[in-house]
VOVO-822645 format. One record per residue: residue in three letters; x, y, z of N, C-alpha, C in turn; residue number from 1. Coordinates in steps of 0.02 Angstrom, whole numbers, padded with zeros to 5 digits, always signed. Last residue first. Layout:
! VOVO-822645
type:ALA | n_x:X | n_y:Y | n_z:Z | ca_x:X | ca_y:Y | ca_z:Z | c_x:X | c_y:Y | c_z:Z | seq:NUM .
...
END
This chain:
! VOVO-822645
type:UNK | n_x:-04341 | n_y:+10767 | n_z:+04539 | ca_x:-04329 | ca_y:+10780 | ca_z:+04596 | c_x:-04308 | c_y:+10730 | c_z:+04660 | seq:118 .
type:UNK | n_x:-04405 | n_y:+10746 | n_z:+04426 | ca_x:-04343 | ca_y:+10721 | ca_z:+04438 | c_x:-04315 | c_y:+10726 | c_z:+04514 | seq:117 .
type:UNK | n_x:-04501 | n_y:+10788 | n_z:+04357 | ca_x:-04546 | ca_y:+10741 | ca_z:+04396 | c_x:-04473 | c_y:+10706 | c_z:+04425 | seq:116 .
type:UNK | n_x:-04500 | n_y:+10928 | n_z:+04266 | ca_x:-04460 | ca_y:+10847 | ca_z:+04238 | c_x:-04485 | c_y:+10793 | c_z:+04312 | seq:115 .
type:UNK | n_x:-04514 | n_y:+11008 | n_z:+04368 | ca_x:-04573 | ca_y:+11010 | ca_z:+04331 | c_x:-04557 | c_y:+10933 | c_z:+04293 | seq:114 .
type:UNK | n_x:-04429 | n_y:+10962 | n_z:+04468 | ca_x:-04488 | ca_y:+10961 | ca_z:+04482 | c_x:-04535 | c_y:+10977 | c_z:+04448 | seq:113 .
type:UNK | n_x:-04317 | n_y:+11010 | n_z:+04389 | ca_x:-04332 | ca_y:+10968 | ca_z:+04424 | c_x:-04382 | c_y:+10930 | c_z:+04443 | seq:112 .
type:UNK | n_x:-04331 | n_y:+11161 | n_z:+04380 | ca_x:-04334 | ca_y:+11134 | ca_z:+04336 | c_x:-04344 | c_y:+11050 | c_z:+04326 | seq:111 .
type:UNK | n_x:-04309 | n_y:+11213 | n_z:+04505 | ca_x:-04383 | ca_y:+11203 | ca_z:+04473 | c_x:-04386 | c_y:+11164 | c_z:+04420 | seq:110 .
type:UNK | n_x:-04175 | n_y:+11163 | n_z:+04545 | ca_x:-04238 | ca_y:+11149 | ca_z:+04589 | c_x:-04301 | c_y:+11129 | c_z:+04522 | seq:109 .
type:UNK | n_x:-04101 | n_y:+11266 | n_z:+04465 | ca_x:-04122 | ca_y:+11199 | ca_z:+04443 | c_x:-04174 | c_y:+11142 | c_z:+04482 | seq:108 .
type:UNK | n_x:-04172 | n_y:+11388 | n_z:+04497 | ca_x:-04210 | ca_y:+11350 | ca_z:+04438 | c_x:-04163 | c_y:+11307 | c_z:+04438 | seq:107 .
type:UNK | n_x:-04105 | n_y:+11368 | n_z:+04631 | ca_x:-04195 | ca_y:+11363 | ca_z:+04653 | c_x:-04206 | c_y:+11350 | c_z:+04573 | seq:106 .
type:UNK | n_x:-03983 | n_y:+11373 | n_z:+04575 | ca_x:-04003 | ca_y:+11322 | ca_z:+04622 | c_x:-04091 | c_y:+11322 | c_z:+04626 | seq:105 .
type:UNK | n_x:-03987 | n_y:+11495 | n_z:+04547 | ca_x:-03955 | ca_y:+11432 | ca_z:+04497 | c_x:-03988 | c_y:+11380 | c_z:+04503 | seq:104 .
type:UNK | n_x:-04004 | n_y:+11581 | n_z:+04636 | ca_x:-04033 | ca_y:+11582 | ca_z:+04611 | c_x:-04035 | c_y:+11527 | c_z:+04558 | seq:103 .
type:UNK | n_x:-03874 | n_y:+11531 | n_z:+04727 | ca_x:-03944 | ca_y:+11549 | ca_z:+04750 | c_x:-03993 | c_y:+11514 | c_z:+04697 | seq:102 .
type:UNK | n_x:-03773 | n_y:+11608 | n_z:+04641 | ca_x:-03783 | ca_y:+11535 | ca_z:+04651 | c_x:-03867 | c_y:+11499 | c_z:+04681 | seq:101 .
type:UNK | n_x:-03823 | n_y:+11716 | n_z:+04648 | ca_x:-03833 | ca_y:+11666 | ca_z:+04600 | c_x:-03808 | c_y:+11625 | c_z:+04603 | seq:100 .
type:UNK | n_x:-03790 | n_y:+11773 | n_z:+04807 | ca_x:-03876 | ca_y:+11761 | ca_z:+04768 | c_x:-03877 | c_y:+11729 | c_z:+04690 | seq:99 .
type:UNK | n_x:-03668 | n_y:+11742 | n_z:+04798 | ca_x:-03707 | ca_y:+11702 | ca_z:+04844 | c_x:-03777 | c_y:+11711 | c_z:+04791 | seq:98 .
type:UNK | n_x:-03626 | n_y:+11856 | n_z:+04707 | ca_x:-03586 | ca_y:+11773 | ca_z:+04695 | c_x:-03665 | c_y:+11725 | c_z:+04737 | seq:97 .
type:UNK | n_x:-03647 | n_y:+11957 | n_z:+04793 | ca_x:-03675 | ca_y:+11919 | ca_z:+04722 | c_x:-03693 | c_y:+11877 | c_z:+04699 | seq:96 .
type:UNK | n_x:-03590 | n_y:+11929 | n_z:+04887 | ca_x:-03643 | ca_y:+11927 | ca_z:+04908 | c_x:-03690 | c_y:+11910 | c_z:+04842 | seq:95 .
type:UNK | n_x:-03438 | n_y:+11959 | n_z:+04852 | ca_x:-03498 | ca_y:+11896 | ca_z:+04875 | c_x:-03558 | c_y:+11863 | c_z:+04876 | seq:94 .
type:UNK | n_x:-03467 | n_y:+12072 | n_z:+04808 | ca_x:-03455 | ca_y:+12045 | ca_z:+04762 | c_x:-03472 | c_y:+11977 | c_z:+04790 | seq:93 .
type:UNK | n_x:-03494 | n_y:+12157 | n_z:+04898 | ca_x:-03546 | ca_y:+12126 | ca_z:+04879 | c_x:-03529 | c_y:+12085 | c_z:+04825 | seq:92 .
type:UNK | n_x:-03444 | n_y:+12126 | n_z:+05089 | ca_x:-03430 | ca_y:+12122 | ca_z:+05032 | c_x:-03455 | c_y:+12093 | c_z:+04967 | seq:91 .
type:UNK | n_x:-03515 | n_y:+12162 | n_z:+05216 | ca_x:-03535 | ca_y:+12179 | ca_z:+05156 | c_x:-03493 | c_y:+12183 | c_z:+05103 | seq:90 .
type:UNK | n_x:-03460 | n_y:+12048 | n_z:+05307 | ca_x:-03420 | ca_y:+12095 | ca_z:+05300 | c_x:-03447 | c_y:+12158 | c_z:+05232 | seq:89 .
type:UNK | n_x:-03576 | n_y:+11976 | n_z:+05316 | ca_x:-03569 | ca_y:+12016 | ca_z:+05366 | c_x:-03526 | c_y:+12073 | c_z:+05348 | seq:88 .
type:UNK | n_x:-03530 | n_y:+11925 | n_z:+05181 | ca_x:-03597 | ca_y:+11972 | ca_z:+05198 | c_x:-03599 | c_y:+12000 | c_z:+05246 | seq:87 .
type:UNK | n_x:-03433 | n_y:+11830 | n_z:+05245 | ca_x:-03434 | ca_y:+11914 | ca_z:+05182 | c_x:-03489 | c_y:+11947 | c_z:+05189 | seq:86 .
type:UNK | n_x:-03508 | n_y:+11764 | n_z:+05296 | ca_x:-03455 | ca_y:+11787 | ca_z:+05349 | c_x:-03432 | c_y:+11857 | c_z:+05282 | seq:85 .
type:UNK | n_x:-03591 | n_y:+11684 | n_z:+05229 | ca_x:-03624 | ca_y:+11720 | ca_z:+05264 | c_x:-03557 | c_y:+11773 | c_z:+05306 | seq:84 .
type:UNK | n_x:-03499 | n_y:+11632 | n_z:+05136 | ca_x:-03552 | ca_y:+11670 | ca_z:+05093 | c_x:-03583 | c_y:+11740 | c_z:+05163 | seq:83 .
type:UNK | n_x:-03435 | n_y:+11545 | n_z:+05233 | ca_x:-03381 | ca_y:+11570 | ca_z:+05181 | c_x:-03449 | c_y:+11646 | c_z:+05165 | seq:82 .
type:UNK | n_x:-03555 | n_y:+11467 | n_z:+05245 | ca_x:-03520 | ca_y:+11514 | ca_z:+05315 | c_x:-03470 | c_y:+11559 | c_z:+05276 | seq:81 .
type:UNK | n_x:-03576 | n_y:+11388 | n_z:+05142 | ca_x:-03636 | ca_y:+11438 | ca_z:+05163 | c_x:-03576 | c_y:+11489 | c_z:+05213 | seq:80 .
type:UNK | n_x:-03445 | n_y:+11317 | n_z:+05117 | ca_x:-03480 | ca_y:+11370 | ca_z:+05074 | c_x:-03496 | c_y:+11436 | c_z:+05108 | seq:79 .
type:UNK | n_x:-03458 | n_y:+11235 | n_z:+05239 | ca_x:-03398 | ca_y:+11286 | ca_z:+05204 | c_x:-03419 | c_y:+11338 | c_z:+05198 | seq:78 .
type:UNK | n_x:-03586 | n_y:+11176 | n_z:+05205 | ca_x:-03565 | ca_y:+11204 | ca_z:+05260 | c_x:-03518 | c_y:+11267 | c_z:+05260 | seq:77 .
type:UNK | n_x:-03536 | n_y:+11088 | n_z:+05072 | ca_x:-03586 | ca_y:+11143 | ca_z:+05076 | c_x:-03583 | c_y:+11197 | c_z:+05118 | seq:76 .
type:UNK | n_x:-03424 | n_y:+11013 | n_z:+05138 | ca_x:-03420 | ca_y:+11063 | ca_z:+05083 | c_x:-03464 | c_y:+11121 | c_z:+05078 | seq:75 .
type:UNK | n_x:-03488 | n_y:+10932 | n_z:+05240 | ca_x:-03480 | ca_y:+10966 | ca_z:+05264 | c_x:-03443 | c_y:+11048 | c_z:+05211 | seq:74 .
type:UNK | n_x:-03615 | n_y:+10863 | n_z:+05098 | ca_x:-03564 | ca_y:+10855 | ca_z:+05184 | c_x:-03547 | c_y:+10924 | c_z:+05207 | seq:73 .
type:UNK | n_x:-03543 | n_y:+10865 | n_z:+04959 | ca_x:-03562 | ca_y:+10824 | ca_z:+05011 | c_x:-03561 | c_y:+10852 | c_z:+05068 | seq:72 .
type:UNK | n_x:-03556 | n_y:+10976 | n_z:+04780 | ca_x:-03523 | ca_y:+10935 | ca_z:+04840 | c_x:-03569 | c_y:+10901 | c_z:+04896 | seq:71 .
type:UNK | n_x:-03632 | n_y:+10997 | n_z:+04686 | ca_x:-03631 | ca_y:+10934 | ca_z:+04677 | c_x:-03592 | c_y:+10916 | c_z:+04727 | seq:70 .
type:UNK | n_x:-03675 | n_y:+11154 | n_z:+04657 | ca_x:-03596 | ca_y:+11117 | ca_z:+04655 | c_x:-03607 | c_y:+11014 | c_z:+04673 | seq:69 .
type:UNK | n_x:-03815 | n_y:+11146 | n_z:+04644 | ca_x:-03761 | ca_y:+11161 | ca_z:+04609 | c_x:-03686 | c_y:+11123 | c_z:+04615 | seq:68 .
type:UNK | n_x:-03857 | n_y:+11066 | n_z:+04761 | ca_x:-03884 | ca_y:+11048 | ca_z:+04709 | c_x:-03803 | c_y:+11069 | c_z:+04656 | seq:67 .
type:UNK | n_x:-03803 | n_y:+11143 | n_z:+04864 | ca_x:-03762 | ca_y:+11058 | ca_z:+04852 | c_x:-03801 | c_y:+11032 | c_z:+04785 | seq:66 .
type:UNK | n_x:-03844 | n_y:+11227 | n_z:+04870 | ca_x:-03767 | ca_y:+11221 | ca_z:+04866 | c_x:-03751 | c_y:+11166 | c_z:+04820 | seq:65 .
type:UNK | n_x:-03990 | n_y:+11230 | n_z:+04906 | ca_x:-03972 | ca_y:+11239 | ca_z:+04858 | c_x:-03890 | c_y:+11234 | c_z:+04819 | seq:64 .
type:UNK | n_x:-03964 | n_y:+11142 | n_z:+05023 | ca_x:-03985 | ca_y:+11100 | ca_z:+04972 | c_x:-03966 | c_y:+11125 | c_z:+04918 | seq:63 .
type:UNK | n_x:-03905 | n_y:+11266 | n_z:+05109 | ca_x:-03868 | ca_y:+11217 | ca_z:+05100 | c_x:-03871 | c_y:+11146 | c_z:+05022 | seq:62 .
type:UNK | n_x:-04018 | n_y:+11357 | n_z:+05091 | ca_x:-03959 | ca_y:+11378 | ca_z:+05072 | c_x:-03905 | c_y:+11305 | c_z:+05037 | seq:61 .
type:UNK | n_x:-04117 | n_y:+11294 | n_z:+05164 | ca_x:-04121 | ca_y:+11282 | ca_z:+05098 | c_x:-04035 | c_y:+11275 | c_z:+05059 | seq:60 .
type:UNK | n_x:-04049 | n_y:+11285 | n_z:+05307 | ca_x:-04049 | ca_y:+11208 | ca_z:+05245 | c_x:-04069 | c_y:+11227 | c_z:+05212 | seq:59 .
type:UNK | n_x:-04060 | n_y:+11416 | n_z:+05327 | ca_x:-04007 | ca_y:+11362 | ca_z:+05310 | c_x:-04006 | c_y:+11298 | c_z:+05280 | seq:58 .
type:UNK | n_x:-04195 | n_y:+11437 | n_z:+05325 | ca_x:-04154 | ca_y:+11458 | ca_z:+05282 | c_x:-04093 | c_y:+11421 | c_z:+05266 | seq:57 .
type:UNK | n_x:-04212 | n_y:+11356 | n_z:+05435 | ca_x:-04258 | ca_y:+11344 | ca_z:+05393 | c_x:-04219 | c_y:+11387 | c_z:+05316 | seq:56 .
type:UNK | n_x:-04135 | n_y:+11425 | n_z:+05526 | ca_x:-04108 | ca_y:+11366 | ca_z:+05520 | c_x:-04150 | c_y:+11312 | c_z:+05469 | seq:55 .
type:UNK | n_x:-04087 | n_y:+11556 | n_z:+05539 | ca_x:-04150 | ca_y:+11545 | ca_z:+05528 | c_x:-04119 | c_y:+11474 | c_z:+05487 | seq:54 .
type:UNK | n_x:-03973 | n_y:+11679 | n_z:+05547 | ca_x:-03951 | ca_y:+11596 | ca_z:+05574 | c_x:-04028 | c_y:+11557 | c_z:+05592 | seq:53 .
type:UNK | n_x:-03974 | n_y:+11773 | n_z:+05499 | ca_x:-03986 | ca_y:+11761 | ca_z:+05520 | c_x:-03991 | c_y:+11711 | c_z:+05577 | seq:52 .
type:UNK | n_x:-03903 | n_y:+11728 | n_z:+05363 | ca_x:-03864 | ca_y:+11779 | ca_z:+05414 | c_x:-03892 | c_y:+11791 | c_z:+05484 | seq:51 .
type:UNK | n_x:-03999 | n_y:+11675 | n_z:+05306 | ca_x:-03925 | ca_y:+11639 | ca_z:+05335 | c_x:-03897 | c_y:+11672 | c_z:+05388 | seq:50 .
type:UNK | n_x:-04102 | n_y:+11760 | n_z:+05271 | ca_x:-04102 | ca_y:+11716 | ca_z:+05323 | c_x:-04029 | c_y:+11672 | c_z:+05362 | seq:49 .
type:UNK | n_x:-04013 | n_y:+11825 | n_z:+05171 | ca_x:-04046 | ca_y:+11877 | ca_z:+05237 | c_x:-04061 | c_y:+11812 | c_z:+05299 | seq:48 .
type:UNK | n_x:-04004 | n_y:+11714 | n_z:+05066 | ca_x:-03965 | ca_y:+11751 | ca_z:+05118 | c_x:-03982 | c_y:+11793 | c_z:+05187 | seq:47 .
type:UNK | n_x:-04164 | n_y:+11700 | n_z:+05042 | ca_x:-04117 | ca_y:+11654 | ca_z:+05090 | c_x:-04054 | c_y:+11658 | c_z:+05109 | seq:46 .
type:UNK | n_x:-04172 | n_y:+11813 | n_z:+04981 | ca_x:-04218 | ca_y:+11812 | ca_z:+05065 | c_x:-04169 | c_y:+11772 | c_z:+05093 | seq:45 .
type:UNK | n_x:-04111 | n_y:+11829 | n_z:+04881 | ca_x:-04090 | ca_y:+11863 | ca_z:+04934 | c_x:-04103 | c_y:+11858 | c_z:+04985 | seq:44 .
type:UNK | n_x:-04158 | n_y:+11728 | n_z:+04825 | ca_x:-04106 | ca_y:+11702 | ca_z:+04838 | c_x:-04088 | c_y:+11750 | c_z:+04893 | seq:43 .
type:UNK | n_x:-04295 | n_y:+11785 | n_z:+04803 | ca_x:-04309 | ca_y:+11707 | ca_z:+04834 | c_x:-04222 | c_y:+11716 | c_z:+04865 | seq:42 .
type:UNK | n_x:-04281 | n_y:+11877 | n_z:+04710 | ca_x:-04302 | ca_y:+11884 | ca_z:+04788 | c_x:-04298 | c_y:+11833 | c_z:+04832 | seq:41 .
type:UNK | n_x:-04250 | n_y:+11793 | n_z:+04609 | ca_x:-04191 | ca_y:+11849 | ca_z:+04628 | c_x:-04196 | c_y:+11869 | c_z:+04704 | seq:40 .
type:UNK | n_x:-04354 | n_y:+11714 | n_z:+04577 | ca_x:-04292 | ca_y:+11664 | ca_z:+04576 | c_x:-04230 | c_y:+11730 | c_z:+04643 | seq:39 .
type:UNK | n_x:-04474 | n_y:+11791 | n_z:+04666 | ca_x:-04465 | ca_y:+11779 | ca_z:+04594 | c_x:-04369 | c_y:+11753 | c_z:+04608 | seq:38 .
type:UNK | n_x:-04616 | n_y:+11766 | n_z:+04751 | ca_x:-04558 | ca_y:+11787 | ca_z:+04762 | c_x:-04529 | c_y:+11742 | c_z:+04704 | seq:37 .
type:UNK | n_x:-04749 | n_y:+11762 | n_z:+04805 | ca_x:-04744 | ca_y:+11765 | ca_z:+04728 | c_x:-04672 | c_y:+11793 | c_z:+04737 | seq:36 .
type:UNK | n_x:-04831 | n_y:+11739 | n_z:+04922 | ca_x:-04794 | ca_y:+11848 | ca_z:+04884 | c_x:-04777 | c_y:+11825 | c_z:+04819 | seq:35 .
type:UNK | n_x:-04846 | n_y:+11634 | n_z:+04897 | ca_x:-04884 | ca_y:+11658 | ca_z:+04899 | c_x:-04880 | c_y:+11720 | c_z:+04896 | seq:34 .
type:UNK | n_x:-04720 | n_y:+11591 | n_z:+04908 | ca_x:-04779 | ca_y:+11562 | ca_z:+04819 | c_x:-04826 | c_y:+11599 | c_z:+04851 | seq:33 .
type:UNK | n_x:-04657 | n_y:+11602 | n_z:+04997 | ca_x:-04624 | ca_y:+11611 | ca_z:+04941 | c_x:-04686 | c_y:+11608 | c_z:+04888 | seq:32 .
type:UNK | n_x:-04737 | n_y:+11561 | n_z:+05107 | ca_x:-04716 | ca_y:+11642 | ca_z:+05120 | c_x:-04697 | c_y:+11671 | c_z:+05024 | seq:31 .
type:UNK | n_x:-04715 | n_y:+11413 | n_z:+05085 | ca_x:-04771 | ca_y:+11447 | ca_z:+05084 | c_x:-04773 | c_y:+11500 | c_z:+05088 | seq:30 .
type:UNK | n_x:-04562 | n_y:+11420 | n_z:+05102 | ca_x:-04591 | ca_y:+11398 | ca_z:+05030 | c_x:-04654 | c_y:+11437 | c_z:+05040 | seq:29 .
type:UNK | n_x:-04572 | n_y:+11438 | n_z:+05251 | ca_x:-04546 | ca_y:+11494 | ca_z:+05207 | c_x:-04582 | c_y:+11471 | c_z:+05117 | seq:28 .
type:UNK | n_x:-04631 | n_y:+11334 | n_z:+05287 | ca_x:-04674 | ca_y:+11404 | ca_z:+05296 | c_x:-04633 | c_y:+11450 | c_z:+05243 | seq:27 .
type:UNK | n_x:-04548 | n_y:+11230 | n_z:+05259 | ca_x:-04635 | ca_y:+11229 | ca_z:+05239 | c_x:-04658 | c_y:+11300 | c_z:+05223 | seq:26 .
type:UNK | n_x:-04448 | n_y:+11267 | n_z:+05338 | ca_x:-04420 | ca_y:+11261 | ca_z:+05272 | c_x:-04526 | c_y:+11254 | c_z:+05239 | seq:25 .
type:UNK | n_x:-04522 | n_y:+11266 | n_z:+05472 | ca_x:-04503 | ca_y:+11314 | ca_z:+05451 | c_x:-04480 | c_y:+11307 | c_z:+05378 | seq:24 .
type:UNK | n_x:-04551 | n_y:+11125 | n_z:+05455 | ca_x:-04591 | ca_y:+11169 | ca_z:+05492 | c_x:-04574 | c_y:+11226 | c_z:+05453 | seq:23 .
type:UNK | n_x:-04410 | n_y:+11080 | n_z:+05451 | ca_x:-04436 | ca_y:+11055 | ca_z:+05408 | c_x:-04497 | c_y:+11105 | c_z:+05412 | seq:22 .
type:UNK | n_x:-04343 | n_y:+11099 | n_z:+05610 | ca_x:-04324 | ca_y:+11140 | ca_z:+05529 | c_x:-04374 | c_y:+11133 | c_z:+05460 | seq:21 .
type:UNK | n_x:-04439 | n_y:+11032 | n_z:+05673 | ca_x:-04433 | ca_y:+11105 | ca_z:+05680 | c_x:-04419 | c_y:+11136 | c_z:+05634 | seq:20 .
type:UNK | n_x:-04391 | n_y:+10890 | n_z:+05609 | ca_x:-04459 | ca_y:+10927 | ca_z:+05588 | c_x:-04468 | c_y:+10999 | c_z:+05636 | seq:19 .
type:UNK | n_x:-04265 | n_y:+10911 | n_z:+05675 | ca_x:-04267 | ca_y:+10898 | ca_z:+05608 | c_x:-04351 | c_y:+10900 | c_z:+05572 | seq:18 .
type:UNK | n_x:-04286 | n_y:+10903 | n_z:+05804 | ca_x:-04267 | ca_y:+10956 | ca_z:+05778 | c_x:-04273 | c_y:+10948 | c_z:+05691 | seq:17 .
type:UNK | n_x:-04350 | n_y:+10804 | n_z:+05822 | ca_x:-04380 | ca_y:+10860 | ca_z:+05850 | c_x:-04341 | c_y:+10934 | c_z:+05815 | seq:16 .
type:UNK | n_x:-04248 | n_y:+10709 | n_z:+05816 | ca_x:-04296 | ca_y:+10708 | ca_z:+05766 | c_x:-04344 | c_y:+10760 | c_z:+05783 | seq:15 .
type:UNK | n_x:-04145 | n_y:+10738 | n_z:+05909 | ca_x:-04124 | ca_y:+10738 | ca_z:+05827 | c_x:-04195 | c_y:+10742 | c_z:+05782 | seq:14 .
type:UNK | n_x:-04220 | n_y:+10847 | n_z:+06031 | ca_x:-04196 | ca_y:+10776 | ca_z:+06011 | c_x:-04171 | c_y:+10800 | c_z:+05932 | seq:13 .
type:UNK | n_x:-04201 | n_y:+10951 | n_z:+06135 | ca_x:-04255 | ca_y:+10935 | ca_z:+06067 | c_x:-04170 | c_y:+10883 | c_z:+06086 | seq:12 .
type:UNK | n_x:-04199 | n_y:+11021 | n_z:+06316 | ca_x:-04154 | ca_y:+10976 | ca_z:+06234 | c_x:-04208 | c_y:+10963 | c_z:+06196 | seq:11 .
type:UNK | n_x:-04277 | n_y:+11163 | n_z:+06372 | ca_x:-04263 | ca_y:+11106 | ca_z:+06362 | c_x:-04233 | c_y:+11073 | c_z:+06299 | seq:10 .
type:UNK | n_x:-04178 | n_y:+11257 | n_z:+06494 | ca_x:-04190 | ca_y:+11268 | ca_z:+06423 | c_x:-04204 | c_y:+11180 | c_z:+06398 | seq:9 .
type:UNK | n_x:-04109 | n_y:+11268 | n_z:+06634 | ca_x:-04217 | ca_y:+11275 | ca_z:+06619 | c_x:-04228 | c_y:+11253 | c_z:+06549 | seq:8 .
type:UNK | n_x:-04003 | n_y:+11262 | n_z:+06619 | ca_x:-04042 | ca_y:+11186 | ca_z:+06655 | c_x:-04095 | c_y:+11177 | c_z:+06652 | seq:7 .
type:UNK | n_x:-03996 | n_y:+11356 | n_z:+06611 | ca_x:-03957 | ca_y:+11334 | ca_z:+06538 | c_x:-04007 | c_y:+11280 | c_z:+06551 | seq:6 .
type:UNK | n_x:-04030 | n_y:+11449 | n_z:+06729 | ca_x:-04081 | ca_y:+11472 | ca_z:+06666 | c_x:-04045 | c_y:+11419 | c_z:+06609 | seq:5 .
type:UNK | n_x:-03929 | n_y:+11390 | n_z:+06803 | ca_x:-04000 | ca_y:+11361 | ca_z:+06825 | c_x:-04050 | c_y:+11385 | c_z:+06765 | seq:4 .
type:UNK | n_x:-03799 | n_y:+11339 | n_z:+06717 | ca_x:-03828 | ca_y:+11410 | ca_z:+06760 | c_x:-03885 | c_y:+11370 | c_z:+06778 | seq:3 .
type:UNK | n_x:-03658 | n_y:+11217 | n_z:+06733 | ca_x:-03727 | ca_y:+11244 | ca_z:+06720 | c_x:-03751 | c_y:+11311 | c_z:+06741 | seq:2 .
type:UNK | n_x:-03491 | n_y:+11258 | n_z:+06720 | ca_x:-03542 | ca_y:+11234 | ca_z:+06762 | c_x:-03625 | c_y:+11250 | c_z:+06734 | seq:1 .
END
């Protein structure tokens, strides 16, 4: 049974959700470029954002995982879920692996952008 509070929460369409997520992604990249984050800092922010369930950081992480691994769909989500779970357990080995994965993905994306192959 739906409560009054749940009934008053507006439901977003898929297009609205996509626009909201894209706005968050744009905000994150604007912040990263204005503060001049290096890849290591950005990778740490991405993982922290994913742990905080920020849809912008999650979308960026999924794209970077796909870039590095070449995997599609749910496999990328499973990898991210694993890293988030391990981060919550304070597993430093997995946290470092996640940071390195994201750094590698950022480097690949940077090279692709320079070459115009994005």
